[in-house]
C-alpha positions as CSV (number, residue, x, y, z in Angstrom):
1,X,-3.3,-87.3,120.8
2,X,-2.6,-91.1,121.4
3,X,-1.0,-90.7,124.8
4,X,0.3,-93.7,126.6
5,X,-2.6,-93.9,129.1
6,X,-5.2,-93.9,126.3
7,X,-3.2,-96.4,124.3
8,X,-3.0,-98.8,127.3
9,X,-6.6,-98.3,128.3
10,X,-7.9,-99.0,124.8
11,X,-5.8,-102.1,124.4
12,X,-6.8,-103.4,127.9
13,X,-10.5,-102.7,127.2
14,X,-10.4,-104.3,123.8
15,X,-8.5,-107.3,125.0
16,X,-11.3,-107.9,127.5
17,X,-14.2,-107.1,125.1
18,X,-13.1,-106.9,121.4
19,X,-16.7,-106.5,120.2
20,X,-17.4,-103.1,121.8
21,X,-18.5,-100.5,119.3
22,X,-16.6,-97.2,119.1
23,X,-19.5,-95.5,120.8
24,X,-19.5,-98.0,123.7
25,X,-15.7,-97.6,124.0
26,X,-16.1,-93.8,124.1
27,X,-18.7,-94.0,126.8
28,X,-16.8,-96.6,128.9
29,X,-13.5,-94.6,128.7
30,X,-15.1,-91.2,129.1
31,X,-13.7,-89.7,125.9
32,X,-15.2,-88.4,122.7
33,X,-16.2,-90.7,119.9
34,X,-13.8,-88.8,117.6
35,X,-10.9,-89.5,120.0
36,X,-11.7,-93.2,120.1
37,X,-11.9,-93.3,116.3
38,X,-8.6,-91.4,115.9
39,X,-6.9,-93.6,118.5
40,X,-8.2,-96.9,117.1
41,X,-6.9,-95.9,113.6
42,X,-3.5,-95.0,115.1
43,X,-3.3,-98.4,116.9
44,X,-4.2,-100.1,113.6
45,X,-1.5,-98.1,111.8
46,X,1.0,-99.1,114.5
47,X,0.1,-102.7,114.1
48,X,-1.2,-103.1,117.6
49,X,-4.8,-103.8,116.5
50,X,-6.5,-105.5,113.6
51,X,-10.1,-105.1,112.7
52,X,-12.5,-108.0,111.8
53,X,-15.9,-107.5,110.3
54,X,-18.7,-109.8,111.3
55,X,-22.4,-110.0,110.7
56,X,-24.6,-109.1,113.7
57,X,-28.3,-109.3,113.6
58,X,-28.7,-106.1,115.6
59,X,-26.1,-104.0,113.8
60,X,-26.1,-105.7,110.4
61,X,-22.3,-105.2,110.3
62,X,-20.2,-105.0,113.4
63,X,-16.5,-105.0,114.1
64,X,-14.2,-106.8,116.4
65,X,-11.0,-105.1,117.4
66,X,-8.4,-107.7,118.0
67,X,-5.0,-107.2,119.6
68,X,-2.2,-108.4,117.3
69,X,0.9,-110.1,118.8
70,X,2.6,-106.7,118.7
71,X,-0.4,-105.2,120.5
72,X,-0.3,-107.9,123.2
73,X,3.5,-107.3,123.7
74,X,2.9,-103.5,123.7
75,X,0.1,-103.9,126.4
76,X,2.3,-106.2,128.5
77,X,5.2,-103.7,128.4
78,X,2.9,-100.8,129.3
79,X,1.4,-102.9,132.1
80,X,4.8,-103.3,133.7
81,X,5.6,-99.6,133.3
82,X,2.2,-98.7,134.8
83,X,2.8,-101.0,137.7
84,X,6.2,-99.5,138.4
85,X,4.8,-95.9,138.3
86,X,1.9,-96.8,140.6
87,X,4.3,-98.6,143.1
88,X,6.5,-95.4,143.1
89,X,3.4,-93.3,143.7
90,X,2.3,-95.6,146.5
91,X,5.7,-95.5,148.2
92,X,5.7,-91.7,148.1
93,X,2.2,-91.5,149.5
94,X,2.9,-94.1,152.1
95,X,5.9,-92.0,153.3
96,X,3.8,-88.8,153.4
97,X,1.0,-90.6,155.3
98,X,3.5,-91.9,157.9
99,X,5.1,-88.5,158.3
100,X,1.7,-86.9,158.8
101,X,0.7,-89.6,161.3
102,X,3.9,-89.1,163.3
103,X,3.4,-85.3,163.3
104,X,-0.2,-85.6,164.4
105,X,0.7,-88.1,167.1
106,X,3.5,-85.9,168.4
107,X,1.1,-82.9,168.7
108,X,-1.5,-85.1,170.4
109,X,-4.0,-84.6,167.6
110,X,-4.9,-88.2,167.2
111,X,-4.9,-91.4,169.2
112,X,-3.2,-94.5,167.9
113,X,-6.6,-96.2,167.5
114,X,-8.0,-93.4,165.3
115,X,-6.0,-94.2,162.2
116,X,-4.6,-97.6,161.7
117,X,-1.2,-97.8,160.0
118,X,-1.2,-98.4,156.3
119,X,0.2,-101.7,155.3
120,X,3.2,-101.4,153.0
121,X,3.2,-104.1,150.4
122,X,7.0,-103.8,149.9
123,X,7.6,-104.8,153.5
124,X,4.6,-106.9,154.4
125,X,4.7,-109.0,151.2
126,X,8.2,-109.1,149.9
127,X,8.8,-110.2,146.3
128,X,10.3,-113.6,145.8
129,X,14.0,-113.6,145.4
130,X,15.0,-112.7,141.9
131,X,11.7,-111.1,141.1
132,X,11.9,-107.7,139.6
133,X,9.4,-105.1,138.4
């Protein structure tokens, strides 16, 4: 039940706001409270999160979910994987869009000014030499 996307999203959200309650996390992530509870417990078991109790005048007792060094490393690794996957998706979509644009133009279905070309970050903003993703 702790899929990679949920794992990454939880770590990213908690890194930005460790004081969120499980209910707030569930609402923000669009998942059930039970799933958040299960996933948090799995992340704690894996050593990616630790939990700190603190007194809060509104809640009497609240928790802060803090990323461990292992959790920070795991999130960084998942960020790179996510970026690679999204860049591949972008390249595939960019190719499809360009093919559709050429086909529509060849058939006289659109004028050049109707749809501006989509900038391709891999050609318009090349990576510095030696940079890899």
